[in-house]
N, CA, C and O atoms as a Tripos MOL2 file, in Angstrom:
@<TRIPOS>MOLECULE
protein
  268   267    67     0     0
PROTEIN
NO_CHARGES

@<TRIPOS>ATOM
      1 N          12.4750    2.2160  -26.1680 N.3       1 UNK1
      2 CA         12.1590    0.9060  -25.6280 C.3       1 UNK1
      3 C          11.4420    1.0320  -24.2740 C.2       1 UNK1
      4 O          10.4840    0.3110  -23.9950 O.2       1 UNK1
      5 N          11.9210    1.9480  -23.4550 N.am      2 UNK2
      6 CA         11.3210    2.1220  -22.1330 C.3       2 UNK2
      7 C           9.8710    2.4910  -22.2150 C.2       2 UNK2
      8 O           9.0490    1.9870  -21.4500 O.2       2 UNK2
      9 N           9.5400    3.3900  -23.1630 N.am      3 UNK3
     10 CA          8.1520    3.8090  -23.3330 C.3       3 UNK3
     11 C           7.2510    2.6460  -23.7380 C.2       3 UNK3
     12 O           6.1090    2.5640  -23.2870 O.2       3 UNK3
     13 N           7.7400    1.7640  -24.5660 N.am      4 UNK4
     14 CA          6.9840    0.6000  -25.0020 C.3       4 UNK4
     15 C           6.7380   -0.3340  -23.8080 C.2       4 UNK4
     16 O           5.6170   -0.7950  -23.5940 O.2       4 UNK4
     17 N           7.7840   -0.6020  -23.0450 N.am      5 UNK5
     18 CA          7.6560   -1.4710  -21.8710 C.3       5 UNK5
     19 C           6.7170   -0.8530  -20.8350 C.2       5 UNK5
     20 O           5.8750   -1.5500  -20.2690 O.2       5 UNK5
     21 N           6.8580    0.4610  -20.5820 N.am      6 UNK6
     22 CA          6.0590    1.1510  -19.5750 C.3       6 UNK6
     23 C           4.5830    1.0740  -19.8940 C.2       6 UNK6
     24 O           3.7480    1.0770  -18.9900 O.2       6 UNK6
     25 N           4.2540    1.0040  -21.1790 N.am      7 UNK7
     26 CA          2.8480    0.9200  -21.5890 C.3       7 UNK7
     27 C           2.1710   -0.3410  -21.0970 C.2       7 UNK7
     28 O           0.9490   -0.3690  -20.9520 O.2       7 UNK7
     29 N           2.9520   -1.4010  -20.8350 N.am      8 UNK8
     30 CA          2.3940   -2.6700  -20.4300 C.3       8 UNK8
     31 C           2.4120   -2.8470  -18.8970 C.2       8 UNK8
     32 O           1.8150   -3.7920  -18.3810 O.2       8 UNK8
     33 N           3.0820   -1.9570  -18.1790 N.am      9 UNK9
     34 CA          3.1480   -2.0570  -16.7220 C.3       9 UNK9
     35 C           1.8970   -1.5100  -16.1110 C.2       9 UNK9
     36 O           1.2810   -0.6080  -16.6790 O.2       9 UNK9
     37 N           1.4870   -2.0320  -14.9450 N.am     10 UNK10
     38 CA          0.3040   -1.4880  -14.2680 C.3      10 UNK10
     39 C           0.5770   -0.0600  -13.8170 C.2      10 UNK10
     40 O           1.7120    0.3010  -13.5060 O.2      10 UNK10
     41 N          -0.4790    0.7440  -13.7870 N.am     11 UNK11
     42 CA         -0.3670    2.1530  -13.3600 C.3      11 UNK11
     43 C          -0.0860    2.1810  -11.8670 C.2      11 UNK11
     44 O          -0.7610    1.5040  -11.0910 O.2      11 UNK11
     45 N           0.9080    2.9630  -11.4660 N.am     12 UNK12
     46 CA          1.2670    3.0660  -10.0420 C.3      12 UNK12
     47 C           0.2990    4.0380   -9.3430 C.2      12 UNK12
     48 O          -0.1390    5.0340   -9.9190 O.2      12 UNK12
     49 N          -0.0160    3.7070   -8.0730 N.am     13 UNK13
     50 CA         -0.8770    4.5430   -7.2530 C.3      13 UNK13
     51 C          -0.0710    5.7580   -6.7660 C.2      13 UNK13
     52 O           1.1270    5.6670   -6.4970 O.2      13 UNK13
     53 N          -0.7540    6.8710   -6.6680 N.am     14 UNK14
     54 CA         -0.1550    8.0440   -6.0250 C.3      14 UNK14
     55 C          -0.2240    7.9120   -4.5250 C.2      14 UNK14
     56 O          -0.9190    7.0400   -4.0040 O.2      14 UNK14
     57 N           0.4950    8.7750   -3.8260 N.am     15 UNK15
     58 CA          0.5550    8.6780   -2.3560 C.3      15 UNK15
     59 C          -0.8190    8.9360   -1.7250 C.2      15 UNK15
     60 O          -1.1950    8.2610   -0.7670 O.2      15 UNK15
     61 N          -1.5590    9.8980   -2.2490 N.am     16 UNK16
     62 CA         -2.8750   10.2180   -1.7110 C.3      16 UNK16
     63 C          -3.8430    9.0170   -1.8690 C.2      16 UNK16
     64 O          -4.5500    8.6440   -0.9330 O.2      16 UNK16
     65 N          -3.8490    8.4450   -3.0470 N.am     17 UNK17
     66 CA         -4.7130    7.2690   -3.3250 C.3      17 UNK17
     67 C          -4.3050    6.0810   -2.4760 C.2      17 UNK17
     68 O          -5.1540    5.3410   -1.9780 O.2      17 UNK17
     69 N          -2.9920    5.9010   -2.3110 N.am     18 UNK18
     70 CA         -2.4760    4.8120   -1.4950 C.3      18 UNK18
     71 C          -2.8540    4.9940   -0.0270 C.2      18 UNK18
     72 O          -3.2380    4.0300    0.6360 O.2      18 UNK18
     73 N          -2.7500    6.2140    0.4830 N.am     19 UNK19
     74 CA         -3.1230    6.5000    1.8710 C.3      19 UNK19
     75 C          -4.5670    6.2010    2.0870 C.2      19 UNK19
     76 O          -4.9110    5.6110    3.1110 O.2      19 UNK19
     77 N          -5.4610    6.5830    1.1590 N.am     20 UNK20
     78 CA         -6.8880    6.2930    1.2610 C.3      20 UNK20
     79 C          -7.1260    4.7870    1.2950 C.2      20 UNK20
     80 O          -7.9000    4.2990    2.1180 O.2      20 UNK20
     81 N          -6.4660    4.0520    0.4090 N.am     21 UNK21
     82 CA         -6.6090    2.6100    0.3290 C.3      21 UNK21
     83 C          -6.1670    1.9590    1.6440 C.2      21 UNK21
     84 O          -6.8970    1.1490    2.2150 O.2      21 UNK21
     85 N          -4.9860    2.3120    2.1130 N.am     22 UNK22
     86 CA         -4.4280    1.6720    3.3260 C.3      22 UNK22
     87 C          -5.2540    2.0600    4.5350 C.2      22 UNK22
     88 O          -5.4480    1.2240    5.4180 O.2      22 UNK22
     89 N          -5.7430    3.2680    4.6200 N.am     23 UNK23
     90 CA         -6.5890    3.6740    5.7210 C.3      23 UNK23
     91 C          -7.8480    2.8010    5.8140 C.2      23 UNK23
     92 O          -8.2300    2.3630    6.8990 O.2      23 UNK23
     93 N          -8.4790    2.5570    4.6740 N.am     24 UNK24
     94 CA         -9.6600    1.7120    4.6200 C.3      24 UNK24
     95 C          -9.3000    0.2640    4.9950 C.2      24 UNK24
     96 O         -10.0860   -0.4240    5.6480 O.2      24 UNK24
     97 N          -8.1310   -0.1840    4.5860 N.am     25 UNK25
     98 CA         -7.6700   -1.5380    4.8940 C.3      25 UNK25
     99 C          -7.4180   -1.7070    6.3940 C.2      25 UNK25
    100 O          -7.7680   -2.7350    6.9740 O.2      25 UNK25
    101 N          -6.8030   -0.6830    7.0250 N.am     26 UNK26
    102 CA         -6.5280   -0.7160    8.4680 C.3      26 UNK26
    103 C          -7.8450   -0.8270    9.2200 C.2      26 UNK26
    104 O          -7.9660   -1.6080   10.1640 O.2      26 UNK26
    105 N          -8.8500   -0.0250    8.7890 N.am     27 UNK27
    106 CA        -10.1680   -0.0910    9.4160 C.3      27 UNK27
    107 C         -10.8020   -1.4730    9.2280 C.2      27 UNK27
    108 O         -11.3240   -2.0650   10.1720 O.2      27 UNK27
    109 N         -10.7460   -1.9650    8.0050 N.am     28 UNK28
    110 CA        -11.3290   -3.2770    7.6820 C.3      28 UNK28
    111 C         -10.7220   -4.4040    8.5200 C.2      28 UNK28
    112 O         -11.4300   -5.2970    8.9860 O.2      28 UNK28
    113 N          -9.4040   -4.3470    8.7030 N.am     29 UNK29
    114 CA         -8.7280   -5.4060    9.4660 C.3      29 UNK29
    115 C          -8.7580   -5.1850   10.9520 C.2      29 UNK29
    116 O          -8.3700   -6.0750   11.7090 O.2      29 UNK29
    117 N          -9.2120   -4.0080   11.4080 N.am     30 UNK30
    118 CA         -9.2380   -3.6900   12.8280 C.3      30 UNK30
    119 C          -7.8550   -3.5270   13.4090 C.2      30 UNK30
    120 O          -7.6400   -3.7990   14.5900 O.2      30 UNK30
    121 N          -6.9210   -3.0900   12.6010 N.am     31 UNK31
    122 CA         -5.5320   -2.9040   13.0550 C.3      31 UNK31
    123 C          -5.4790   -1.6890   13.9760 C.2      31 UNK31
    124 O          -6.1140   -0.6680   13.7100 O.2      31 UNK31
    125 N          -4.7130   -1.8090   15.0630 N.am     32 UNK32
    126 CA         -4.7030   -0.7150   16.0210 C.3      32 UNK32
    127 C          -3.3150   -0.2520   16.4510 C.2      32 UNK32
    128 O          -3.2020    0.6130   17.3200 O.2      32 UNK32
    129 N          -2.2720   -0.8000   15.8730 N.am     33 UNK33
    130 CA         -0.9270   -0.3550   16.2490 C.3      33 UNK33
    131 C           0.1250   -1.1120   15.4520 C.2      33 UNK33
    132 O          -0.1820   -1.9070   14.5630 O.2      33 UNK33
    133 N           1.3760   -0.8370   15.8020 N.am     34 UNK34
    134 CA          2.4890   -1.4390   15.0640 C.3      34 UNK34
    135 C           2.4860   -2.9640   15.1530 C.2      34 UNK34
    136 O           3.0490   -3.6290   14.2850 O.2      34 UNK34
    137 N           1.8720   -3.5160   16.1680 N.am     35 UNK35
    138 CA          1.8130   -4.9960   16.2820 C.3      35 UNK35
    139 C           1.0600   -5.6080   15.0860 C.2      35 UNK35
    140 O           1.2340   -6.7820   14.7570 O.2      35 UNK35
    141 N           0.2100   -4.7680   14.4390 N.am     36 UNK36
    142 CA         -0.5720   -5.2740   13.3120 C.3      36 UNK36
    143 C           0.0600   -4.9530   11.9600 C.2      36 UNK36
    144 O          -0.5470   -5.2400   10.9290 O.2      36 UNK36
    145 N           1.2530   -4.3700   11.9290 N.am     37 UNK37
    146 CA          1.8560   -3.9320   10.6930 C.3      37 UNK37
    147 C           2.0560   -5.0960    9.7140 C.2      37 UNK37
    148 O           1.7750   -4.9480    8.5250 O.2      37 UNK37
    149 N           2.5280   -6.2330   10.1870 N.am     38 UNK38
    150 CA          2.7800   -7.3890    9.3190 C.3      38 UNK38
    151 C           1.4780   -7.8620    8.6540 C.2      38 UNK38
    152 O           1.4670   -8.2020    7.4710 O.2      38 UNK38
    153 N           0.3980   -7.8810    9.4180 N.am     39 UNK39
    154 CA         -0.8900   -8.3300    8.8810 C.3      39 UNK39
    155 C          -1.4030   -7.3550    7.8140 C.2      39 UNK39
    156 O          -1.8880   -7.7590    6.7570 O.2      39 UNK39
    157 N          -1.2790   -6.0530    8.1280 N.am     40 UNK40
    158 CA         -1.7200   -5.0500    7.1450 C.3      40 UNK40
    159 C          -0.8860   -5.0830    5.9010 C.2      40 UNK40
    160 O          -1.4170   -5.0300    4.7920 O.2      40 UNK40
    161 N           0.4480   -5.1710    6.0680 N.am     41 UNK41
    162 CA          1.3520   -5.2240    4.9430 C.3      41 UNK41
    163 C           1.0880   -6.4480    4.0440 C.2      41 UNK41
    164 O           1.1020   -6.3390    2.8180 O.2      41 UNK41
    165 N           0.8540   -7.5790    4.6530 N.am     42 UNK42
    166 CA          0.5860   -8.7900    3.9030 C.3      42 UNK42
    167 C          -0.6450   -8.6680    3.0370 C.2      42 UNK42
    168 O          -0.6270   -9.0480    1.8660 O.2      42 UNK42
    169 N          -1.7070   -8.1420    3.6010 N.am     43 UNK43
    170 CA         -2.9420   -7.9560    2.8500 C.3      43 UNK43
    171 C          -2.8120   -6.8730    1.8140 C.2      43 UNK43
    172 O          -3.3120   -7.0110    0.6980 O.2      43 UNK43
    173 N          -2.1350   -5.7780    2.1770 N.am     44 UNK44
    174 CA         -1.9220   -4.6830    1.2050 C.3      44 UNK44
    175 C          -1.1310   -5.1710    0.0140 C.2      44 UNK44
    176 O          -1.4860   -4.8830   -1.1290 O.2      44 UNK44
    177 N          -0.0740   -5.8970    0.2630 N.am     45 UNK45
    178 CA          0.7530   -6.4080   -0.8520 C.3      45 UNK45
    179 C          -0.0450   -7.3660   -1.7790 C.2      45 UNK45
    180 O           0.1510   -7.3720   -2.9940 O.2      45 UNK45
    181 N          -0.9110   -8.1370   -1.1990 N.am     46 UNK46
    182 CA         -1.7720   -9.0430   -2.0130 C.3      46 UNK46
    183 C          -2.6900   -8.2140   -2.9050 C.2      46 UNK46
    184 O          -2.7960   -8.4600   -4.1060 O.2      46 UNK46
    185 N          -3.3350   -7.2520   -2.3160 N.am     47 UNK47
    186 CA         -4.3480   -6.4680   -3.0440 C.3      47 UNK47
    187 C          -3.7330   -5.4650   -4.0350 C.2      47 UNK47
    188 O          -4.3470   -5.1120   -5.0420 O.2      47 UNK47
    189 N          -2.5190   -5.0180   -3.7290 N.am     48 UNK48
    190 CA         -1.9060   -3.9540   -4.5550 C.3      48 UNK48
    191 C          -0.9530   -4.4760   -5.6240 C.2      48 UNK48
    192 O          -0.4890   -3.7170   -6.4750 O.2      48 UNK48
    193 N          -0.6700   -5.7390   -5.5800 N.am     49 UNK49
    194 CA          0.3020   -6.3910   -6.5080 C.3      49 UNK49
    195 C           0.6480   -5.5740   -7.7180 C.2      49 UNK49
    196 O          -0.1090   -5.5190   -8.6870 O.2      49 UNK49
    197 N           1.8250   -4.9230   -7.6570 N.am     50 UNK50
    198 CA          2.3410   -4.1750   -8.8050 C.3      50 UNK50
    199 C           1.8040   -2.7520   -8.9590 C.2      50 UNK50
    200 O           2.2150   -2.0340   -9.8710 O.2      50 UNK50
    201 N           0.8940   -2.3360   -8.0790 N.am     51 UNK51
    202 CA          0.2990   -1.0170   -8.2140 C.3      51 UNK51
    203 C           0.9680    0.0480   -7.3660 C.2      51 UNK51
    204 O           0.7170    1.2420   -7.5280 O.2      51 UNK51
    205 N           1.8590   -0.4230   -6.4220 N.am     52 UNK52
    206 CA          2.5280    0.5240   -5.5570 C.3      52 UNK52
    207 C           3.8560   -0.0920   -5.1090 C.2      52 UNK52
    208 O           3.9610   -1.3080   -4.9470 O.2      52 UNK52
    209 N           4.8470    0.7440   -4.9150 N.am     53 UNK53
    210 CA          6.1480    0.2740   -4.4520 C.3      53 UNK53
    211 C           6.0770   -0.1140   -2.9930 C.2      53 UNK53
    212 O           5.4990    0.6020   -2.1750 O.2      53 UNK53
    213 N           6.6750   -1.2650   -2.6670 N.am     54 UNK54
    214 CA          6.6160   -1.7990   -1.3260 C.3      54 UNK54
    215 C           7.0690   -0.8460   -0.2400 C.2      54 UNK54
    216 O           6.4480   -0.7870    0.8200 O.2      54 UNK54
    217 N           8.1260   -0.1050   -0.4730 N.am     55 UNK55
    218 CA          8.6530    0.8480    0.4950 C.3      55 UNK55
    219 C           7.6290    1.9560    0.7630 C.2      55 UNK55
    220 O           7.4480    2.3710    1.9080 O.2      55 UNK55
    221 N           6.9850    2.4150   -0.2530 N.am     56 UNK56
    222 CA          5.9830    3.4560   -0.1330 C.3      56 UNK56
    223 C           4.7900    2.9270    0.6800 C.2      56 UNK56
    224 O           4.2680    3.6280    1.5470 O.2      56 UNK56
    225 N           4.3650    1.6950    0.3980 N.am     57 UNK57
    226 CA          3.2650    1.0880    1.1300 C.3      57 UNK57
    227 C           3.6510    0.9810    2.6080 C.2      57 UNK57
    228 O           2.8500    1.3300    3.4750 O.2      57 UNK57
    229 N           4.8430    0.5120    2.9040 N.am     58 UNK58
    230 CA          5.3110    0.3480    4.2750 C.3      58 UNK58
    231 C           5.3040    1.6930    5.0150 C.2      58 UNK58
    232 O           4.8850    1.7630    6.1710 O.2      58 UNK58
    233 N           5.7570    2.7380    4.3620 N.am     59 UNK59
    234 CA          5.7670    4.0630    4.9980 C.3      59 UNK59
    235 C           4.3730    4.5390    5.3290 C.2      59 UNK59
    236 O           4.1440    5.0760    6.4130 O.2      59 UNK59
    237 N           3.4290    4.3520    4.4080 N.am     60 UNK60
    238 CA          2.0560    4.7740    4.6460 C.3      60 UNK60
    239 C           1.4450    3.9500    5.7740 C.2      60 UNK60
    240 O           0.7920    4.5050    6.6580 O.2      60 UNK60
    241 N           1.6480    2.6330    5.7560 N.am     61 UNK61
    242 CA          1.1010    1.7730    6.8190 C.3      61 UNK61
    243 C           1.6780    2.1940    8.1810 C.2      61 UNK61
    244 O           0.9370    2.3190    9.1560 O.2      61 UNK61
    245 N           2.9500    2.4040    8.2410 N.am     62 UNK62
    246 CA          3.5930    2.8000    9.4750 C.3      62 UNK62
    247 C           3.0480    4.1330    9.9840 C.2      62 UNK62
    248 O           2.7350    4.2650   11.1660 O.2      62 UNK62
    249 N           2.9370    5.1070    9.1050 N.am     63 UNK63
    250 CA          2.3800    6.3960    9.4920 C.3      63 UNK63
    251 C           0.9750    6.3060   10.0430 C.2      63 UNK63
    252 O           0.6270    6.9570   11.0280 O.2      63 UNK63
    253 N           0.1680    5.4760    9.3790 N.am     64 UNK64
    254 CA         -1.2540    5.3250    9.8400 C.3      64 UNK64
    255 C          -1.3690    4.5950   11.1520 C.2      64 UNK64
    256 O          -2.2270    4.9120   11.9760 O.2      64 UNK64
    257 N          -0.4960    3.6070   11.3520 N.am     65 UNK65
    258 CA         -0.5860    2.8100   12.5910 C.3      65 UNK65
    259 C           0.0250    3.5070   13.7980 C.2      65 UNK65
    260 O          -0.2650    3.1360   14.9350 O.2      65 UNK65
    261 N           0.8750    4.5220   13.5650 N.am     66 UNK66
    262 CA          1.4870    5.2230   14.6610 C.3      66 UNK66
    263 C           0.8430    6.5830   14.9510 C.2      66 UNK66
    264 O           1.2500    7.2840   15.8780 O.2      66 UNK66
    265 N          -0.1700    6.9510   14.1470 N.am     67 UNK67
    266 CA         -0.8110    8.2430   14.3490 C.3      67 UNK67
    267 C          -2.0600    8.1450   15.1930 C.2      67 UNK67
    268 O          -2.7120    9.1570   15.4510 O.2      67 UNK67
@<TRIPOS>BOND
     1     1     2 1
     2     2     3 1
     3     3     4 2
     4     3     5 am
     5     5     6 1
     6     6     7 1
     7     7     8 2
     8     7     9 am
     9     9    10 1
    10    10    11 1
    11    11    12 2
    12    11    13 am
    13    13    14 1
    14    14    15 1
    15    15    16 2
    16    15    17 am
    17    17    18 1
    18    18    19 1
    19    19    20 2
    20    19    21 am
    21    21    22 1
    22    22    23 1
    23    23    24 2
    24    23    25 am
    25    25    26 1
    26    26    27 1
    27    27    28 2
    28    27    29 am
    29    29    30 1
    30    30    31 1
    31    31    32 2
    32    31    33 am
    33    33    34 1
    34    34    35 1
    35    35    36 2
    36    35    37 am
    37    37    38 1
    38    38    39 1
    39    39    40 2
    40    39    41 am
    41    41    42 1
    42    42    43 1
    43    43    44 2
    44    43    45 am
    45    45    46 1
    46    46    47 1
    47    47    48 2
    48    47    49 am
    49    49    50 1
    50    50    51 1
    51    51    52 2
    52    51    53 am
    53    53    54 1
    54    54    55 1
    55    55    56 2
    56    55    57 am
    57    57    58 1
    58    58    59 1
    59    59    60 2
    60    59    61 am
    61    61    62 1
    62    62    63 1
    63    63    64 2
    64    63    65 am
    65    65    66 1
    66    66    67 1
    67    67    68 2
    68    67    69 am
    69    69    70 1
    70    70    71 1
    71    71    72 2
    72    71    73 am
    73    73    74 1
    74    74    75 1
    75    75    76 2
    76    75    77 am
    77    77    78 1
    78    78    79 1
    79    79    80 2
    80    79    81 am
    81    81    82 1
    82    82    83 1
    83    83    84 2
    84    83    85 am
    85    85    86 1
    86    86    87 1
    87    87    88 2
    88    87    89 am
    89    89    90 1
    90    90    91 1
    91    91    92 2
    92    91    93 am
    93    93    94 1
    94    94    95 1
    95    95    96 2
    96    95    97 am
    97    97    98 1
    98    98    99 1
    99    99   100 2
   100    99   101 am
   101   101   102 1
   102   102   103 1
   103   103   104 2
   104   103   105 am
   105   105   106 1
   106   106   107 1
   107   107   108 2
   108   107   109 am
   109   109   110 1
   110   110   111 1
   111   111   112 2
   112   111   113 am
   113   113   114 1
   114   114   115 1
   115   115   116 2
   116   115   117 am
   117   117   118 1
   118   118   119 1
   119   119   120 2
   120   119   121 am
   121   121   122 1
   122   122   123 1
   123   123   124 2
   124   123   125 am
   125   125   126 1
   126   126   127 1
   127   127   128 2
   128   127   129 am
   129   129   130 1
   130   130   131 1
   131   131   132 2
   132   131   133 am
   133   133   134 1
   134   134   135 1
   135   135   136 2
   136   135   137 am
   137   137   138 1
   138   138   139 1
   139   139   140 2
   140   139   141 am
   141   141   142 1
   142   142   143 1
   143   143   144 2
   144   143   145 am
   145   145   146 1
   146   146   147 1
   147   147   148 2
   148   147   149 am
   149   149   150 1
   150   150   151 1
   151   151   152 2
   152   151   153 am
   153   153   154 1
   154   154   155 1
   155   155   156 2
   156   155   157 am
   157   157   158 1
   158   158   159 1
   159   159   160 2
   160   159   161 am
   161   161   162 1
   162   162   163 1
   163   163   164 2
   164   163   165 am
   165   165   166 1
   166   166   167 1
   167   167   168 2
   168   167   169 am
   169   169   170 1
   170   170   171 1
   171   171   172 2
   172   171   173 am
   173   173   174 1
   174   174   175 1
   175   175   176 2
   176   175   177 am
   177   177   178 1
   178   178   179 1
   179   179   180 2
   180   179   181 am
   181   181   182 1
   182   182   183 1
   183   183   184 2
   184   183   185 am
   185   185   186 1
   186   186   187 1
   187   187   188 2
   188   187   189 am
   189   189   190 1
   190   190   191 1
   191   191   192 2
   192   191   193 am
   193   193   194 1
   194   194   195 1
   195   195   196 2
   196   195   197 am
   197   197   198 1
   198   198   199 1
   199   199   200 2
   200   199   201 am
   201   201   202 1
   202   202   203 1
   203   203   204 2
   204   203   205 am
   205   205   206 1
   206   206   207 1
   207   207   208 2
   208   207   209 am
   209   209   210 1
   210   210   211 1
   211   211   212 2
   212   211   213 am
   213   213   214 1
   214   214   215 1
   215   215   216 2
   216   215   217 am
   217   217   218 1
   218   218   219 1
   219   219   220 2
   220   219   221 am
   221   221   222 1
   222   222   223 1
   223   223   224 2
   224   223   225 am
   225   225   226 1
   226   226   227 1
   227   227   228 2
   228   227   229 am
   229   229   230 1
   230   230   231 1
   231   231   232 2
   232   231   233 am
   233   233   234 1
   234   234   235 1
   235   235   236 2
   236   235   237 am
   237   237   238 1
   238   238   239 1
   239   239   240 2
   240   239   241 am
   241   241   242 1
   242   242   243 1
   243   243   244 2
   244   243   245 am
   245   245   246 1
   246   246   247 1
   247   247   248 2
   248   247   249 am
   249   249   250 1
   250   250   251 1
   251   251   252 2
   252   251   253 am
   253   253   254 1
   254   254   255 1
   255   255   256 2
   256   255   257 am
   257   257   258 1
   258   258   259 1
   259   259   260 2
   260   259   261 am
   261   261   262 1
   262   262   263 1
   263   263   264 2
   264   263   265 am
   265   265   266 1
   266   266   267 1
   267   267   268 2
@<TRIPOS>SUBSTRUCTURE
     1 UNK1         2 RESIDUE 1 A UNK
     2 UNK2         6 RESIDUE 1 A UNK
     3 UNK3        10 RESIDUE 1 A UNK
     4 UNK4        14 RESIDUE 1 A UNK
     5 UNK5        18 RESIDUE 1 A UNK
     6 UNK6        22 RESIDUE 1 A UNK
     7 UNK7        26 RESIDUE 1 A UNK
     8 UNK8        30 RESIDUE 1 A UNK
     9 UNK9        34 RESIDUE 1 A UNK
    10 UNK10       38 RESIDUE 1 A UNK
    11 UNK11       42 RESIDUE 1 A UNK
    12 UNK12       46 RESIDUE 1 A UNK
    13 UNK13       50 RESIDUE 1 A UNK
    14 UNK14       54 RESIDUE 1 A UNK
    15 UNK15       58 RESIDUE 1 A UNK
    16 UNK16       62 RESIDUE 1 A UNK
    17 UNK17       66 RESIDUE 1 A UNK
    18 UNK18       70 RESIDUE 1 A UNK
    19 UNK19       74 RESIDUE 1 A UNK
    20 UNK20       78 RESIDUE 1 A UNK
    21 UNK21       82 RESIDUE 1 A UNK
    22 UNK22       86 RESIDUE 1 A UNK
    23 UNK23       90 RESIDUE 1 A UNK
    24 UNK24       94 RESIDUE 1 A UNK
    25 UNK25       98 RESIDUE 1 A UNK
    26 UNK26      102 RESIDUE 1 A UNK
    27 UNK27      106 RESIDUE 1 A UNK
    28 UNK28      110 RESIDUE 1 A UNK
    29 UNK29      114 RESIDUE 1 A UNK
    30 UNK30      118 RESIDUE 1 A UNK
    31 UNK31      122 RESIDUE 1 A UNK
    32 UNK32      126 RESIDUE 1 A UNK
    33 UNK33      130 RESIDUE 1 A UNK
    34 UNK34      134 RESIDUE 1 A UNK
    35 UNK35      138 RESIDUE 1 A UNK
    36 UNK36      142 RESIDUE 1 A UNK
    37 UNK37      146 RESIDUE 1 A UNK
    38 UNK38      150 RESIDUE 1 A UNK
    39 UNK39      154 RESIDUE 1 A UNK
    40 UNK40      158 RESIDUE 1 A UNK
    41 UNK41      162 RESIDUE 1 A UNK
    42 UNK42      166 RESIDUE 1 A UNK
    43 UNK43      170 RESIDUE 1 A UNK
    44 UNK44      174 RESIDUE 1 A UNK
    45 UNK45      178 RESIDUE 1 A UNK
    46 UNK46      182 RESIDUE 1 A UNK
    47 UNK47      186 RESIDUE 1 A UNK
    48 UNK48      190 RESIDUE 1 A UNK
    49 UNK49      194 RESIDUE 1 A UNK
    50 UNK50      198 RESIDUE 1 A UNK
    51 UNK51      202 RESIDUE 1 A UNK
    52 UNK52      206 RESIDUE 1 A UNK
    53 UNK53      210 RESIDUE 1 A UNK
    54 UNK54      214 RESIDUE 1 A UNK
    55 UNK55      218 RESIDUE 1 A UNK
    56 UNK56      222 RESIDUE 1 A UNK
    57 UNK57      226 RESIDUE 1 A UNK
    58 UNK58      230 RESIDUE 1 A UNK
    59 UNK59      234 RESIDUE 1 A UNK
    60 UNK60      238 RESIDUE 1 A UNK
    61 UNK61      242 RESIDUE 1 A UNK
    62 UNK62      246 RESIDUE 1 A UNK
    63 UNK63      250 RESIDUE 1 A UNK
    64 UNK64      254 RESIDUE 1 A UNK
    65 UNK65      258 RESIDUE 1 A UNK
    66 UNK66      262 RESIDUE 1 A UNK
    67 UNK67      266 RESIDUE 1 A UNK
């Protein structure tokens, strides 16, 4: 049953692909620090809907904004 259901779910992004996506989004939005995390997360969640786990997205956003 799980295999049948999984076939209909959207493909999840890998960490490398997610990092590339979020990095481009940070640049596009002009985000420059943790003060912009909410704005980046909001837009990322809209664009990624179902393609990446929220916790993973948050970790990538946080790492990029603090580096």
